[in-house]
C-alpha positions as CSV (number, residue, x, y, z in Angstrom):
1,M,-27.0,12.1,-24.5
2,G,-24.2,9.6,-24.5
3,R,-26.2,7.2,-22.5
4,F,-29.2,7.5,-24.8
5,I,-26.9,6.7,-27.8
6,F,-25.4,3.7,-25.9
7,W,-28.8,2.2,-25.1
8,G,-30.0,3.0,-28.6
9,L,-27.2,0.9,-30.0
10,I,-28.0,-1.9,-27.6
11,I,-31.6,-2.0,-28.8
12,V,-30.4,-2.0,-32.5
13,M,-28.0,-4.8,-31.7
14,K,-30.7,-6.9,-30.0
15,F,-33.1,-6.4,-32.9
16,Y,-30.4,-7.4,-35.4
17,V,-29.4,-10.5,-33.5
18,Y,-32.8,-11.9,-32.8
19,S,-34.2,-11.1,-36.3
20,S,-31.2,-12.9,-37.7
21,L,-31.9,-15.9,-35.5
22,A,-35.5,-16.0,-36.6
23,K,-34.5,-16.0,-40.3
24,L,-31.8,-18.6,-39.7
25,F,-34.1,-21.1,-38.0
26,K,-37.3,-21.3,-40.0
27,T,-39.0,-24.2,-38.1
28,P,-41.8,-23.0,-35.7
29,L,-40.0,-24.4,-32.7
30,Y,-36.7,-22.5,-33.3
31,R,-38.5,-19.4,-34.3
32,N,-40.5,-19.4,-31.1
33,L,-37.3,-20.1,-29.1
34,S,-35.7,-17.1,-30.7
35,I,-38.7,-14.9,-29.8
36,G,-38.7,-16.3,-26.3
37,L,-35.0,-15.5,-25.9
38,A,-35.6,-12.0,-27.2
39,V,-38.3,-11.4,-24.7
40,V,-36.1,-12.7,-21.8
41,S,-33.2,-10.5,-23.0
42,V,-35.4,-7.4,-23.1
43,L,-36.7,-8.2,-19.6
44,A,-33.2,-8.8,-18.3
45,S,-32.0,-5.5,-19.7
46,A,-34.9,-3.6,-18.2
47,T,-34.5,-5.1,-14.7
48,G,-30.7,-4.8,-14.9
49,L,-31.0,-1.1,-15.9
50,Y,-33.4,-0.6,-13.1
51,T,-30.9,-2.2,-10.7
52,L,-28.1,0.0,-12.0
53,I,-30.2,3.1,-11.4
54,E,-31.2,2.0,-7.9
55,R,-27.8,0.7,-6.8
56,F,-25.5,3.3,-8.2
57,G,-27.8,6.3,-8.6
58,G,-29.9,6.0,-5.5
59,G,-27.3,4.5,-3.2
60,I,-29.1,1.5,-1.9
61,S,-27.2,-0.3,0.9
62,T,-28.6,-3.8,0.4
63,V,-28.1,-6.2,-2.4
64,T,-30.9,-8.7,-3.0
65,I,-31.0,-11.9,-5.0
66,F,-33.2,-10.1,-7.5
67,S,-30.8,-7.2,-8.0
68,N,-27.8,-9.6,-8.2
69,Y,-29.3,-11.8,-10.8
70,S,-31.0,-9.1,-12.9
71,L,-27.7,-7.3,-13.4
72,A,-25.8,-10.5,-14.0
73,L,-28.3,-11.7,-16.6
74,M,-28.3,-8.3,-18.3
75,I,-24.5,-8.5,-18.7
76,T,-24.7,-12.2,-19.7
77,F,-27.1,-11.5,-22.6
78,L,-25.2,-8.4,-23.7
79,V,-21.9,-10.2,-23.9
80,C,-23.4,-13.2,-25.8
81,E,-25.4,-10.9,-28.1
82,L,-22.3,-8.9,-28.9
83,F,-20.5,-12.1,-29.8
84,L,-23.4,-13.2,-32.1
85,A,-23.7,-9.7,-33.6
86,I,-20.0,-9.7,-34.6
87,F,-20.3,-13.2,-36.1
88,F,-23.5,-12.4,-38.0
89,L,-22.3,-9.1,-39.2
90,L,-19.1,-10.5,-40.6
91,D,-21.2,-13.3,-42.3
92,D,-23.6,-10.7,-43.8
93,I,-20.7,-8.6,-45.1
94,V,-19.2,-11.6,-46.8
95,G,-22.7,-12.4,-48.3
96,L,-23.0,-8.8,-49.5
97,F,-19.7,-9.0,-51.3
98,H,-20.6,-12.4,-52.7
99,R,-23.9,-11.2,-54.1
100,G,-22.2,-8.1,-55.6
101,Y,-19.6,-10.3,-57.2
102,R,-22.3,-12.5,-58.8
103,H,-24.3,-9.5,-60.0
104,F,-21.4,-7.8,-61.7
105,S,-19.8,-11.0,-63.1
106,N,-23.2,-12.0,-64.5
107,K,-22.9,-15.5,-62.9
108,E,-25.9,-17.5,-62.2
109,K,-27.2,-17.8,-58.6
110,Q,-25.5,-20.6,-56.9
111,A,-27.0,-22.4,-53.8
112,A,-23.8,-23.9,-52.5
113,P,-22.2,-20.7,-51.2
114,L,-25.5,-19.7,-49.5
115,E,-25.8,-23.1,-47.8
116,R,-22.2,-22.8,-46.7
117,R,-22.9,-19.4,-45.2
118,K,-26.0,-20.8,-43.5
119,F,-23.9,-23.5,-42.0
120,L,-21.4,-20.8,-40.7
121,K,-24.2,-18.9,-39.0
122,K,-25.4,-22.0,-37.3
123,A,-21.8,-22.7,-36.2
124,G,-21.7,-19.2,-34.8
125,V,-24.8,-19.9,-32.7
126,L,-23.3,-23.1,-31.4
127,L,-20.1,-21.2,-30.5
128,G,-22.2,-18.5,-28.9
129,A,-23.8,-21.1,-26.6
130,I,-20.3,-21.7,-25.0
131,P,-20.0,-18.2,-23.4
132,F,-23.7,-18.2,-22.5
133,A,-23.4,-21.4,-20.6
134,S,-20.1,-20.2,-19.0
135,F,-21.8,-17.0,-17.8
136,L,-24.8,-19.0,-16.4
137,H,-22.3,-21.2,-14.5
138,G,-20.5,-18.1,-13.3
139,I,-23.5,-16.4,-11.8
140,T,-24.8,-19.6,-10.1
141,F,-21.8,-21.5,-9.0
142,G,-18.6,-19.7,-10.2
143,K,-18.9,-16.8,-7.8
144,Y,-18.5,-19.0,-4.8
145,K,-16.0,-21.5,-6.3
146,F,-13.3,-20.6,-3.8
147,T,-9.9,-21.7,-5.1
148,V,-6.6,-22.0,-3.2
149,H,-3.5,-20.8,-5.0
150,N,-0.2,-22.0,-3.5
151,Q,3.0,-20.0,-4.1
152,T,6.5,-20.8,-2.9
153,L,8.9,-17.8,-2.8
154,A,12.6,-18.1,-2.1
155,F,14.7,-15.2,-0.7
156,D,18.4,-15.0,0.1
157,D,17.9,-12.7,3.1
158,L,14.9,-14.4,4.7
159,P,15.7,-15.0,8.4
160,D,16.5,-18.7,9.0
161,T,13.7,-19.1,11.5
162,F,11.1,-18.0,8.9
163,D,12.1,-20.7,6.5
164,G,8.7,-22.5,5.7
165,F,6.6,-19.6,7.1
166,R,3.1,-19.7,5.6
167,I,1.1,-16.6,4.8
168,A,-2.6,-16.7,3.8
169,Q,-4.0,-13.8,1.8
170,I,-7.5,-12.8,0.9
171,S,-8.6,-9.6,-0.7
172,D,-11.8,-7.7,-1.8
173,I,-14.4,-9.4,0.4
174,H,-17.1,-6.9,-0.8
175,S,-19.5,-8.3,1.7
176,G,-22.4,-6.1,0.4
177,S,-22.6,-8.2,-2.7
178,F,-23.1,-11.7,-1.1
179,D,-26.4,-13.4,-1.5
180,S,-25.6,-16.7,0.2
181,E,-24.3,-16.6,3.8
182,E,-23.8,-20.4,3.7
183,A,-21.5,-20.2,0.6
184,V,-19.4,-17.4,2.2
185,R,-18.9,-19.4,5.3
186,E,-17.6,-22.3,3.3
187,G,-15.0,-20.0,1.8
188,I,-14.0,-18.8,5.3
189,K,-13.8,-22.4,6.5
190,L,-11.5,-23.2,3.5
191,L,-9.3,-20.3,4.6
192,Q,-9.0,-21.7,8.1
193,E,-8.2,-25.1,6.8
194,Q,-4.9,-23.8,5.2
195,K,-3.4,-23.6,8.7
196,A,-1.4,-20.5,7.8
197,D,1.0,-18.8,10.3
198,V,-0.6,-15.5,9.6
199,I,-3.7,-14.3,7.8
200,L,-3.6,-11.1,5.7
201,F,-6.5,-9.1,4.2
202,T,-5.7,-6.5,1.5
203,G,-8.8,-4.3,1.6
204,D,-12.3,-3.7,0.4
205,L,-14.2,-5.1,3.3
206,V,-17.5,-3.7,2.0
207,N,-19.0,-2.1,-1.1
208,S,-19.9,1.1,0.7
209,F,-21.6,0.7,4.0
210,A,-20.1,-0.6,7.3
211,S,-23.3,-2.6,8.0
212,E,-22.7,-4.9,5.0
213,I,-20.1,-7.0,6.9
214,E,-22.2,-7.4,10.0
215,P,-23.6,-10.9,9.1
216,Y,-20.1,-12.3,8.8
217,I,-18.3,-10.6,11.7
218,N,-18.3,-13.6,14.0
219,D,-17.1,-15.9,11.1
220,F,-14.1,-13.7,10.4
221,K,-13.5,-13.3,14.1
222,N,-13.3,-17.0,14.6
223,L,-10.4,-17.3,12.1
224,T,-7.2,-18.0,13.9
225,A,-3.5,-17.9,13.1
226,P,-0.5,-18.3,15.4
227,Y,1.0,-14.9,14.4
228,G,-2.4,-13.1,14.1
229,K,-4.5,-11.4,11.5
230,F,-3.7,-8.1,9.8
231,A,-5.5,-5.9,7.2
232,V,-5.5,-2.7,5.3
233,L,-8.2,-0.6,3.8
234,G,-9.3,-0.6,0.1
235,N,-10.8,2.1,-2.0
236,H,-14.3,1.0,-1.2
237,D,-13.8,1.2,2.5
238,Y,-13.5,5.0,2.2
239,P,-16.5,7.4,1.7
240,M,-15.4,7.9,-1.9
241,Y,-18.9,7.5,-3.3
242,K,-20.4,10.7,-1.7
243,R,-23.9,10.1,-3.1
244,M,-24.1,7.2,-0.7
245,F,-23.9,9.4,2.3
246,D,-25.9,12.4,3.6
247,D,-22.8,14.5,4.2
248,D,-19.1,14.2,4.9
249,E,-19.7,13.6,8.6
250,H,-21.9,10.6,7.8
251,G,-19.1,9.2,5.5
252,Q,-16.5,9.6,8.2
253,R,-18.7,7.9,10.7
254,N,-19.1,5.0,8.3
255,L,-15.3,4.8,7.9
256,A,-14.9,4.8,11.7
257,Q,-17.4,2.0,11.9
258,I,-15.5,-0.1,9.3
259,K,-12.3,0.3,11.4
260,E,-14.3,-0.7,14.5
261,H,-15.5,-3.8,12.7
262,H,-11.9,-4.8,11.9
263,K,-11.1,-4.6,15.5
264,T,-14.2,-6.7,16.4
265,M,-13.1,-9.3,13.9
266,E,-9.7,-9.2,15.6
267,F,-7.9,-8.0,12.4
268,N,-5.1,-5.6,13.2
269,L,-5.6,-2.7,10.8
270,L,-2.4,-1.2,9.6
271,L,-2.8,2.4,8.7
272,N,0.5,3.6,7.2
273,E,2.4,1.7,9.8
274,S,4.5,-1.4,10.3
275,T,4.7,-4.2,12.9
276,K,7.1,-7.0,13.7
277,L,6.3,-10.7,13.4
278,E,8.8,-12.2,15.8
279,K,9.9,-15.9,15.8
280,E,12.7,-17.4,17.9
281,G,14.6,-14.1,18.3
282,A,14.3,-13.0,14.6
283,Y,11.6,-11.0,12.9
284,I,10.1,-9.9,9.6
285,R,8.4,-6.5,9.0
286,L,4.8,-6.4,8.1
287,I,3.9,-3.0,6.5
288,G,0.4,-1.7,5.8
289,V,-0.5,1.4,3.8
290,E,-3.8,3.1,3.4
291,N,-5.2,3.0,-0.2
292,W,-3.1,4.5,-2.9
293,G,-4.5,4.2,-6.5
294,R,-3.3,5.7,-9.7
295,S,-6.8,6.6,-10.7
296,R,-8.1,10.0,-9.8
297,H,-11.3,8.4,-8.6
298,F,-9.6,6.5,-5.8
299,P,-8.2,7.8,-2.5
300,K,-4.5,8.5,-2.3
301,A,-4.2,8.1,1.5
302,G,-1.2,5.8,1.4
303,D,2.1,7.1,2.8
304,L,5.0,4.7,2.2
305,D,7.5,7.0,4.0
306,L,5.4,7.0,7.2
307,A,4.6,3.3,7.0
308,T,8.3,2.3,6.7
309,A,9.6,4.9,9.2
310,D,10.5,2.2,11.7
311,C,12.0,-0.2,9.1
312,E,15.7,-0.7,8.6
313,E,17.2,-1.6,5.2
314,K,18.2,-5.0,6.5
315,D,14.7,-5.9,7.5
316,F,12.8,-8.5,5.5
317,K,9.6,-6.6,4.5
318,V,6.1,-7.7,3.4
319,L,3.8,-4.8,2.3
320,L,0.0,-4.8,2.2
321,S,-1.2,-2.3,-0.4
322,H,-4.6,-2.7,-1.9
323,D,-4.1,-1.3,-5.4
324,P,-1.3,-2.8,-7.5
325,T,-0.6,0.5,-9.3
326,H,1.0,1.6,-6.1
327,W,3.7,-1.1,-6.6
328,E,4.3,0.0,-10.2
329,D,4.4,3.7,-9.4
330,H,6.2,3.8,-6.1
331,V,7.1,0.5,-4.3
332,K,9.3,-1.2,-6.8
333,S,11.6,1.9,-7.1
334,Y,11.4,2.8,-3.4
335,E,14.7,3.4,-1.7
336,K,14.0,0.8,1.0
337,H,13.9,-2.7,-0.5
338,I,10.4,-4.2,-0.1
339,H,10.6,-7.9,-0.8
340,L,7.0,-8.9,-1.3
341,T,3.9,-6.7,-1.9
342,L,0.4,-8.1,-1.6
343,S,-2.4,-6.4,-3.5
344,G,-5.9,-7.1,-4.8
345,H,-8.4,-4.6,-6.3
346,T,-8.7,-5.9,-9.9
347,H,-10.8,-9.0,-9.1
348,G,-9.1,-10.4,-12.3
349,F,-12.2,-8.7,-13.9
350,Q,-14.2,-11.7,-12.6
351,M,-14.0,-13.2,-16.1
352,G,-11.3,-14.4,-18.4
353,I,-9.0,-17.3,-19.1
354,D,-7.0,-18.2,-16.0
355,L,-4.8,-21.3,-16.6
356,P,-1.3,-22.1,-15.2
357,M,0.3,-21.5,-18.6
358,F,-1.9,-18.8,-20.0
359,K,-3.9,-15.9,-18.5
360,W,-6.1,-13.4,-20.3
361,S,-8.8,-11.0,-19.2
362,P,-10.0,-7.6,-20.5
363,I,-8.7,-6.1,-17.3
364,K,-5.2,-6.5,-18.6
365,Y,-5.8,-3.4,-20.8
366,V,-6.5,-1.3,-17.7
367,Y,-4.0,-2.9,-15.2
368,K,-0.6,-4.1,-16.2
369,H,-0.5,-6.3,-13.1
370,W,-4.0,-7.8,-12.7
371,A,-3.7,-11.4,-11.3
372,G,-1.0,-13.7,-9.9
373,L,2.7,-13.2,-9.3
374,Y,5.0,-10.6,-10.8
375,E,8.7,-10.0,-10.2
376,E,11.2,-7.2,-11.1
377,A,14.7,-6.9,-9.8
378,G,14.1,-9.3,-6.9
379,K,11.0,-7.5,-5.8
380,F,7.7,-9.5,-5.9
381,L,4.1,-8.4,-6.3
382,Y,1.2,-10.7,-5.9
383,V,-2.3,-9.6,-7.1
384,N,-5.0,-11.6,-5.4
385,R,-8.2,-12.3,-7.6
386,G,-10.5,-11.4,-4.7
387,F,-12.7,-13.3,-2.3
388,G,-16.0,-11.6,-3.3
389,F,-17.4,-9.9,-6.3
390,L,-18.8,-6.5,-7.3
391,G,-21.1,-5.3,-10.0
392,F,-21.4,-8.5,-12.1
393,A,-22.6,-11.1,-9.6
394,G,-20.6,-13.9,-11.0
395,R,-17.2,-15.2,-12.0
396,V,-16.4,-16.7,-15.3
397,G,-13.1,-18.5,-15.5
398,V,-11.5,-16.3,-12.8
399,F,-12.7,-17.7,-9.5
400,P,-12.5,-16.3,-5.9
401,E,-9.1,-16.8,-4.4
402,I,-7.4,-17.8,-1.2
403,T,-3.6,-17.5,-1.7
404,V,-1.1,-19.4,0.5
405,F,2.5,-18.3,0.3
406,E,5.4,-20.4,1.7
407,L,8.5,-18.3,2.3
408,T,11.7,-20.3,2.0
409,K,15.4,-19.5,2.4
410,K,17.4,-19.7,-0.8
């Protein structure tokens, strides 16, 4: 019932927006344009809804260009129509009060306020064109606009030999969503060009199925770093969406295949364990936990006690943990000091404002730590914005990220 009400409201909103546009622009050209946009919007919603049913209801394993763009266009139209609906509704409410005031005050009808309101509605349409163009850019170019974020972090107790040590991090590959192998390979090439000492991947190799990564296995295998490549699992790597698999045994085989793919790509998968990165007689500890998320929908397989069993308090520690809520709920108050935690998971919502001096995204109302660097009591968390995308096949303002950390001695 809730879904019927939701889509009923969507239909009402569409009718209101496009009928308002038709009344606003009375010339045949603009009226026909409004009708054309309405038709495209309805088609986008219909194909997007079909894609949602097929992808998340039927458990399809492949993502096609059609399914990517149909869902992305549906979301694009809905966001922009909501923007226009709010603007038009506010304008109509003001107009209603204005007409009521004229009626009860017995004042003659004045054209100026109506013309002023008409101007405001047209201004709203022009403003609405900005998010529409941004979304179109996001689903065509933005989703593969790989961006390097450089971070320099200073620590008192970093071993001297690791002063200047460079770590490259990627997260949330979501290989099942890609529709351009060439674009993905450009992103992998950019990662290699950073010449990091070690490459770290913080989970979500696939959307659901192990086969999704297979077109890119050799590309990730060819990545090299002097101190190796390491990874952890993300929530999508587990058989958490049971409708995707015939039975639990099928899901477990899929998970085993994902682990095998990590091995083939020569990524050392850390499953609640730690390892040493040694350099000139000194070392730092690299710790990896399985996924632990606050949400009841995500696996809680992470075991920090087990992962740090071999660690001493004096060790300099870098933790890979897919979900940033793990840091908030456990890591930052953990008895063993963990200097730097690397996470992903949020994707920065794949849309928002992401500037050096100002960041905002709707995801901030779900995740306190959703993109970039955070620090409390000398403990750092970095949330990577993700290498791939999921659901919405685009990125608006929040682009796919390769992070490069330089560790320095204070």
